[in-house]
C-alpha positions as CSV (number, residue, x, y, z in Angstrom):
1,M,52.9,-0.4,17.0
2,A,50.2,-3.0,17.6
3,G,47.1,-1.7,19.4
4,S,47.1,1.8,18.0
5,R,43.9,3.1,16.4
6,T,43.2,5.7,13.7
7,R,40.3,6.6,11.4
8,G,40.0,7.5,7.7
9,R,37.7,7.4,4.6
10,G,37.7,4.9,1.8
11,P,36.4,3.8,-1.7
12,T,33.1,2.5,-3.3
13,R,32.2,-0.3,-5.7
14,G,31.0,-1.0,-9.4
15,R,27.7,-2.2,-11.2
16,G,25.7,-4.6,-13.5
17,G,22.3,-6.4,-14.0
18,A,19.6,-7.9,-16.3
19,K,15.8,-8.4,-16.7
20,R,13.5,-11.3,-16.2
21,G,10.9,-12.8,-18.5
22,R,7.3,-14.1,-17.8
23,S,6.3,-17.4,-16.3
24,S,2.9,-19.3,-16.4
25,L,1.1,-21.6,-13.9
26,N,-1.9,-23.6,-15.0
27,W,-4.4,-25.7,-13.0
28,A,-7.5,-27.6,-14.2
29,N,-10.7,-28.8,-12.6
30,L,-10.6,-26.8,-9.4
31,P,-13.6,-27.7,-7.2
32,P,-15.8,-24.6,-7.0
33,D,-17.7,-25.5,-3.8
34,S,-18.0,-22.7,-1.2
35,L,-17.7,-20.0,-3.8
36,P,-20.1,-17.0,-3.9
37,L,-23.4,-17.6,-5.6
38,L,-22.5,-14.7,-7.9
39,L,-20.2,-17.0,-9.7
40,F,-22.8,-19.3,-11.2
41,P,-25.2,-19.2,-13.0
42,A,-23.9,-16.3,-15.1
43,D,-27.3,-14.7,-15.6
44,L,-28.2,-14.9,-11.9
45,L,-29.1,-11.2,-11.6
46,G,-31.1,-11.0,-14.8
47,L,-31.2,-8.3,-17.5
48,D,-31.0,-5.5,-14.9
49,A,-27.7,-6.7,-13.5
50,P,-24.6,-4.5,-14.0
51,E,-22.2,-5.3,-16.8
52,R,-19.4,-6.2,-14.4
53,A,-19.0,-7.0,-10.8
54,R,-16.0,-7.4,-8.4
55,V,-15.6,-10.9,-6.8
56,E,-13.1,-11.9,-4.2
57,I,-11.9,-15.5,-4.2
58,D,-9.2,-17.2,-2.2
59,F,-6.9,-19.7,-3.9
60,V,-5.8,-22.1,-1.1
61,I,-3.1,-24.7,-1.0
62,T,-3.2,-27.4,1.7
63,D,-1.3,-30.5,2.6
64,A,-2.8,-34.0,2.1
65,R,-4.5,-33.8,5.5
66,G,-6.2,-30.5,4.7
67,D,-4.0,-28.2,6.8
68,E,-3.6,-24.9,5.0
69,L,-0.1,-24.1,3.7
70,L,-0.7,-21.0,1.6
71,R,-3.5,-18.7,0.6
72,L,-3.7,-16.1,-2.2
73,Q,-6.4,-13.6,-2.0
74,L,-7.6,-12.9,-5.6
75,Q,-9.5,-9.8,-6.6
76,M,-11.4,-10.7,-9.8
77,T,-13.6,-8.9,-12.3
78,R,-16.7,-10.8,-13.5
79,R,-18.7,-10.0,-16.7
80,L,-22.3,-10.7,-15.8
81,R,-25.1,-11.9,-18.1
82,G,-22.6,-13.9,-20.0
83,G,-24.6,-17.1,-20.8
84,N,-23.6,-20.5,-19.3
85,T,-19.9,-19.8,-18.9
86,V,-18.4,-17.9,-16.0
87,Q,-15.4,-15.8,-16.8
88,L,-13.3,-13.9,-14.2
89,W,-10.1,-11.9,-14.6
90,G,-8.0,-10.4,-11.9
91,A,-4.9,-10.7,-9.7
92,D,-3.8,-11.4,-6.2
93,K,-3.4,-8.5,-3.8
94,E,0.4,-8.7,-4.1
95,N,0.0,-8.1,-7.8
96,L,2.2,-11.1,-8.4
97,L,-0.1,-13.3,-10.5
98,A,-2.6,-12.3,-13.2
99,A,-5.5,-14.9,-12.9
100,H,-8.2,-16.1,-15.2
101,L,-10.9,-18.4,-13.8
102,A,-13.5,-20.1,-16.1
103,G,-16.4,-22.4,-15.2
104,R,-19.1,-24.0,-17.2
105,G,-22.5,-25.4,-16.3
106,D,-21.3,-29.0,-16.4
107,G,-19.0,-28.3,-13.4
108,A,-15.7,-28.1,-15.3
109,W,-13.5,-25.3,-14.0
110,T,-10.1,-24.1,-15.1
111,F,-7.7,-21.7,-13.5
112,Y,-4.8,-20.0,-15.4
113,S,-2.3,-17.5,-14.3
114,H,0.9,-15.8,-15.2
115,I,3.5,-13.6,-13.6
116,T,2.3,-10.0,-14.0
117,A,5.7,-8.2,-14.1
118,D,8.6,-8.4,-16.5
119,A,10.9,-8.4,-13.5
120,L,9.7,-9.3,-10.0
121,N,10.8,-7.3,-7.1
122,G,12.1,-8.9,-3.9
123,Q,8.7,-9.1,-2.1
124,Q,7.0,-10.6,-5.1
125,F,9.7,-13.1,-5.7
126,L,9.4,-14.3,-2.1
127,H,5.7,-14.9,-2.6
128,F,6.5,-16.7,-5.8
129,L,9.0,-19.0,-4.1
130,D,6.4,-19.8,-1.4
131,L,3.9,-20.6,-4.2
132,I,6.0,-23.0,-6.2
133,E,7.3,-24.7,-3.1
134,A,3.7,-25.3,-1.9
135,L,2.5,-26.5,-5.3
136,R,3.9,-30.0,-5.1
137,P,2.3,-33.4,-4.6
138,P,0.8,-34.6,-2.4
139,N,-0.5,-31.1,-1.6
140,Q,-3.9,-30.1,-2.8
141,V,-5.6,-26.9,-4.1
142,A,-9.0,-25.4,-3.7
143,L,-11.1,-22.3,-4.2
144,A,-12.9,-20.7,-1.2
145,M,-14.7,-17.6,-0.2
146,P,-12.5,-15.0,1.4
147,G,-11.2,-16.1,4.8
148,R,-13.2,-19.4,4.7
149,P,-11.6,-22.8,5.1
150,A,-11.0,-24.8,2.0
151,G,-13.8,-27.3,1.2
152,E,-13.5,-29.9,-1.5
153,R,-9.9,-30.0,-2.8
154,S,-8.1,-31.2,-5.9
155,T,-4.9,-33.3,-5.5
156,L,-1.8,-32.0,-7.3
157,T,-0.6,-34.7,-9.6
158,R,2.7,-33.1,-10.6
159,A,5.0,-30.4,-9.4
160,V,4.5,-27.0,-11.1
161,V,8.2,-26.7,-11.6
162,S,10.6,-29.5,-12.6
163,R,13.4,-28.4,-10.3
164,T,13.6,-27.2,-6.7
165,P,15.0,-23.7,-6.4
166,P,18.5,-23.7,-5.0
167,P,18.4,-23.2,-1.2
168,R,20.8,-20.3,-1.4
169,L,18.3,-18.5,-3.7
170,R,15.8,-18.0,-0.9
171,H,18.5,-16.5,1.3
172,L,19.4,-14.0,-1.5
173,I,15.7,-13.1,-2.2
174,E,15.0,-12.7,1.6
175,A,18.0,-10.3,1.7
176,H,16.8,-8.5,-1.4
177,A,13.3,-8.0,0.1
178,A,14.8,-6.8,3.4
179,F,16.9,-4.3,1.4
180,E,13.8,-3.1,-0.4
181,R,12.0,-2.5,2.9
182,S,14.9,-0.4,4.2
183,L,14.7,1.8,1.1
184,G,11.0,1.9,0.9
185,I,11.1,1.2,-2.8
186,Q,10.8,-1.9,-5.0
187,I,13.9,-3.1,-7.0
188,P,13.6,-5.8,-9.7
189,V,15.4,-9.1,-9.0
190,P,18.1,-9.6,-11.6
191,V,18.1,-12.7,-13.7
192,K,21.4,-13.7,-12.0
193,Y,23.3,-12.4,-9.1
194,S,27.1,-12.4,-9.6
195,P,29.0,-14.0,-6.7
196,A,30.2,-10.5,-5.6
197,Q,26.6,-9.1,-5.8
198,G,25.2,-12.1,-3.8
199,K,27.8,-11.8,-1.1
200,A,27.3,-8.0,-0.8
201,L,23.5,-8.4,-0.6
202,L,23.7,-11.0,2.2
203,E,26.2,-8.8,4.1
204,T,24.1,-5.7,3.6
205,A,21.0,-7.4,5.0
206,A,23.0,-8.4,8.1
207,L,24.3,-4.9,8.5
208,L,20.7,-3.5,8.3
209,R,19.7,-6.0,11.0
210,G,22.3,-4.4,13.3
211,E,24.7,-7.4,13.0
212,T,28.5,-7.2,12.6
213,V,29.8,-8.7,9.4
214,A,33.2,-10.5,9.3
215,D,35.3,-10.8,6.2
216,T,38.9,-11.0,5.0
217,W,40.9,-8.4,3.1
218,S,44.0,-8.2,0.9
219,Q,44.6,-4.5,0.2
220,L,43.2,-1.0,1.1
221,D,44.0,2.3,-0.6
222,W,43.9,5.2,1.9
223,P,44.1,8.7,0.4
224,M,45.2,11.5,2.7
225,P,47.3,14.7,2.8
226,V,51.1,14.2,2.9
227,A,51.3,15.8,6.3
228,E,49.0,13.2,7.8
229,A,50.8,10.4,6.0
230,R,54.2,11.5,7.6
231,V,52.6,11.4,11.0
232,L,51.3,7.9,10.5
233,L,54.6,6.6,9.1
234,S,56.6,8.1,11.9
235,D,54.2,6.8,14.6
236,I,52.1,3.6,14.5
237,F,53.6,2.4,11.2
238,R,57.3,3.2,11.9
239,D,59.8,0.3,11.5
240,E,57.2,-1.7,9.5
241,G,54.9,-1.7,12.5
242,Q,51.4,-3.1,12.5
243,A,48.2,-1.5,13.8
244,V,44.6,-2.3,14.6
245,L,42.9,0.1,12.2
246,E,39.4,1.6,12.4
247,Y,38.3,3.0,9.2
248,E,35.0,4.8,8.2
249,K,33.9,4.1,4.7
250,P,30.7,4.3,2.6
251,W,29.0,1.0,2.0
252,T,27.5,0.7,-1.4
253,V,25.6,-2.3,-2.8
254,E,24.5,-3.1,-6.4
255,I,21.5,-5.1,-7.5
256,G,21.2,-5.5,-11.2
257,E,21.1,-2.0,-12.7
258,Y,20.6,-0.3,-9.3
259,R,23.2,1.2,-7.1
260,V,22.4,2.1,-3.5
261,E,24.4,3.9,-0.8
262,V,23.5,2.0,2.4
263,G,25.4,4.3,4.7
264,T,28.7,4.6,6.5
265,V,30.3,1.5,8.1
266,L,33.0,1.3,10.7
267,A,35.6,-1.2,9.4
268,E,38.0,-2.7,12.0
269,Y,41.1,-4.2,10.4
270,R,42.7,-6.5,13.1
271,S,46.2,-6.1,11.8
272,A,47.4,-3.7,9.1
273,R,50.7,-2.5,7.8
274,V,51.6,0.1,5.1
275,S,53.6,-0.6,2.0
276,P,56.8,1.4,1.7
277,V,56.2,4.9,0.2
278,D,58.6,7.7,-0.6
279,L,57.3,11.1,0.6
280,S,60.5,13.0,-0.1
281,G,60.0,15.9,-2.5
282,L,56.3,16.2,-1.6
283,D,54.8,19.2,0.2
284,D,52.5,18.7,3.2
285,D,49.5,20.0,1.3
286,D,50.0,17.4,-1.5
287,D,47.8,14.3,-1.6
288,V,49.1,10.8,-1.4
289,T,47.5,7.3,-1.2
290,L,48.9,4.8,1.3
291,E,48.6,1.2,0.4
292,L,47.6,-0.9,3.4
293,L,48.2,-4.6,3.5
294,P,47.3,-7.3,6.1
295,G,49.8,-7.9,8.9
296,D,49.6,-11.0,11.1
297,E,45.9,-11.3,10.4
298,N,43.7,-10.5,7.4
299,A,40.4,-10.3,9.3
300,V,38.1,-7.3,9.1
301,T,34.7,-6.6,10.6
302,Y,32.1,-4.1,9.5
303,R,29.4,-2.4,11.5
304,L,26.8,0.1,10.2
305,L,27.0,3.4,12.0
306,E,23.9,4.9,13.6
307,G,22.1,7.5,11.5
308,S,22.8,5.7,8.2
309,A,19.9,5.9,5.7
310,P,20.0,3.9,2.5
311,R,19.4,5.9,-0.7
312,L,19.2,5.0,-4.4
313,V,21.9,6.8,-6.3
314,E,21.7,5.0,-9.7
315,G,18.8,3.3,-11.5
316,S,15.2,4.5,-11.8
317,V,12.2,2.9,-10.1
318,E,9.1,3.0,-12.2
319,T,5.6,2.6,-10.8
320,E,2.7,1.4,-13.0
321,P,-1.0,2.1,-12.6
322,L,-1.7,-1.7,-12.6
323,A,0.2,-1.9,-9.3
324,E,-3.0,-0.4,-7.7
325,D,-5.6,-2.6,-6.0
326,A,-7.7,-4.6,-8.5
327,D,-10.8,-2.6,-7.7
328,Q,-9.1,0.4,-9.2
329,R,-8.1,-1.1,-12.4
330,W,-11.3,-0.1,-14.2
331,F,-9.8,3.4,-14.4
332,W,-7.0,2.1,-16.6
333,T,-9.1,0.2,-19.1
334,P,-9.0,1.4,-22.7
335,T,-12.7,2.5,-22.7
336,W,-12.3,4.5,-19.5
337,Q,-9.0,6.1,-20.6
338,Q,-10.7,7.1,-23.9
339,R,-13.4,8.9,-21.9
340,E,-10.6,10.6,-19.9
341,R,-9.0,11.8,-23.1
342,E,-12.4,13.2,-24.3
343,V,-12.8,15.1,-21.0
344,D,-9.2,16.5,-21.3
345,S,-10.1,17.6,-24.9
346,H,-13.2,19.5,-23.7
347,I,-11.2,21.2,-20.9
348,A,-8.5,22.2,-23.4
349,E,-11.2,23.7,-25.7
350,G,-12.8,25.6,-22.8
351,D,-16.0,23.7,-23.1
352,V,-16.6,23.5,-19.4
353,R,-18.8,25.1,-16.8
354,V,-17.5,26.1,-13.4
355,H,-19.8,26.3,-10.3
356,D,-19.1,28.3,-7.2
357,D,-20.4,25.6,-4.8
358,A,-21.9,22.1,-4.6
359,D,-25.5,23.4,-4.6
360,A,-25.1,25.3,-7.9
361,F,-23.5,22.1,-9.4
362,L,-26.4,19.9,-8.3
363,S,-28.9,22.4,-9.6
364,H,-27.2,22.4,-13.0
365,L,-27.4,18.6,-13.1
366,D,-31.2,18.7,-12.3
367,R,-31.8,21.2,-15.1
368,A,-29.7,19.1,-17.5
369,A,-31.8,16.0,-16.6
370,S,-35.0,17.9,-17.1
371,D,-33.9,19.1,-20.5
372,T,-33.0,15.5,-21.5
373,E,-36.5,14.3,-20.5
């Protein structure tokens, strides 16, 4: 009987994915004007200078008129007292690009970078798309002090990539990044989205924005007790009747090797009918699965119910120490980590001294310094 409504619960989906390799971006002869004096000459601070220093530099992309298009804030580590060549290593604050900047006394500068991760997450991939789309002639590049306008600029003579990314790719990556934000975690972008994964990802992003998603359907399996099935068959589906069906079901999406339960959606099937089924010989407590098919329409809409909270149910998310800010990366250098292991060894052997308060600790340091002298 058209117009009747009922509710039920339904099925989930499957999985798959892959990993991504590294990419490199190279530029030469970047103009170094406006950079901190710390960059050059290398021995500016003399023999008493520290071995290393942190330097912040902005890598700026402008159009031919000088209007800024994109700015990457680089956090670099500089070895001081290094002769006539300036060498800096670091990364941008998004931890997307590892960067190496080198300059000589004759004014020649080079800038090299590569993708830091084996597999970019959605946010990183969005920044990468912005970068390669901006790095095209007749745009220009420059180095500048943090937050300062770009001064002298070098013209790009060729595109960094030979092909423009497919327009649909940005939509997918934007959906991927929005999905990450809803989960509060980072999920690697697969090498390729299958058509089903791409469709599900775009639909999921729309649901998370509070939108209603429209689709078509061809079949729905609806498990239930036999007693409930008898009521439905004798009421709204009697005489091969059709119904508007509201059906609560879990919404699951897969990205590569990751499977996430987004929450519960309310699916509204505009016209549904049930395939013939023989319930004779079955007890009311038995279970049966009704097969629903489209009636006069095969349209269905989905809406995410309030209170739904996406959660990761399959696939692990690893965090690496190098994901920290660049000024913390000294801790993870081999030299410092060796010192950490030496300390752990002393602690394990009981070769430690415990102080009751800060004053006792400082007094011990003073005595140790006096003994050394």
